[in-house]
N, C-alpha and C positions, 0 to 999 in steps of 0.2 A: 335189396331185400330178398330174402330167400323165398322161393315159390313152393318147392316140394317139401313134403314132410321129412324126408331123409336129410335134406340140406338144413332144415331147421334144427334137427337133432344134432347134426354135425356142428352147428354153431354153439349149441349148448355144451357139447363135449369139449370143444375147443376152449370155451370160457372156463370150464371146470379144470381142464388140464393146465391151462395157463396159470390159474390161481395156485394150483398145487406145485407146479414147477417154480413159480416165483417164490413161494414159501421155502421150498427145499434149497433153492439157490441162495437165498438170503441167509438161511441158517448156515450154509457152507461158508459164505463170505464172512460172516460174523466169527465163525470158529477160526478161520485162517487169520483174520485180523487180531483176534485174541491171542493166537499162538505167536504172531509176529511181535506183538507188544510184550509178551512174556519173554521172548528171546532177547529183545532189545533192552529190557529192564533187568535181565538176568535173574528172573524170578526163580524161587526154589522149586516151584511146581511146574517148571518149564517142560520137563519130559512128559508129564501126564497130559498137559494141555496140547502139546504137539501130537501126541499119540491119538488124542480124541479128535483133533482136526483131521488127521490122516484117515481115521475111521469114517468121519462124516464125508470126506471127499470121495472115498470108495463107495459109500452108500448113494451119493448123488450120481456117480457114474453108473452104478448098477441099475438105478431107476431110469436111466436114459436122459436125465436132465442135461448132463454135459457128456461130451465124448470121452471115451476111455483114454485116449492119448492126451487130452486136456487134463484129465485127472492125474495121469502119470507125471505130466510136466509140473503141475501144481505141487504134487507130493515131493517130487525131486527137488524143486526149489526150496520148499519148506524145510526138508531134512538137511539140505546143504547149508541153509542159513543157520539152522539149529546147531549143527556140528561145527560150523566155522566160527561163529561169533563167541559162543560160550561152550566149548567142548567139555563134556563130563567124562567120568572114568569109562563109561561105555557110550558108544555113539548110538544115536537114534537111527533106526532103519525102517524103511517102509515095510508094511505087512506083506505085500506081494513078493518082495525080494526074499523074505524068509521062507515063504511057501515054495518059491522056485528053487531055492537051494536044497530043500528037503527031497525034491524029486530027483 
């Protein structure tokens, strides 16, 4: 049990942060699963679903819920799967790759 006032506040902050991180992480996992199912079923809206998942992965990393290299790995695997299984006329690229190319 916490004794000092600051340690009690730390416990409250940790609980609040855990709840927020769990929510953000589950939203990301759901988006990634939805993108994978869209890829496997060769859905017509595959491209938009994958782009939305990539966006959510970036947001999760920017909030510090997951590490930036973990986000990069997830995005890489998702785009690779999207382009490999059902390639469209234009390939889906990660948003960071486009920004790096412009510099």
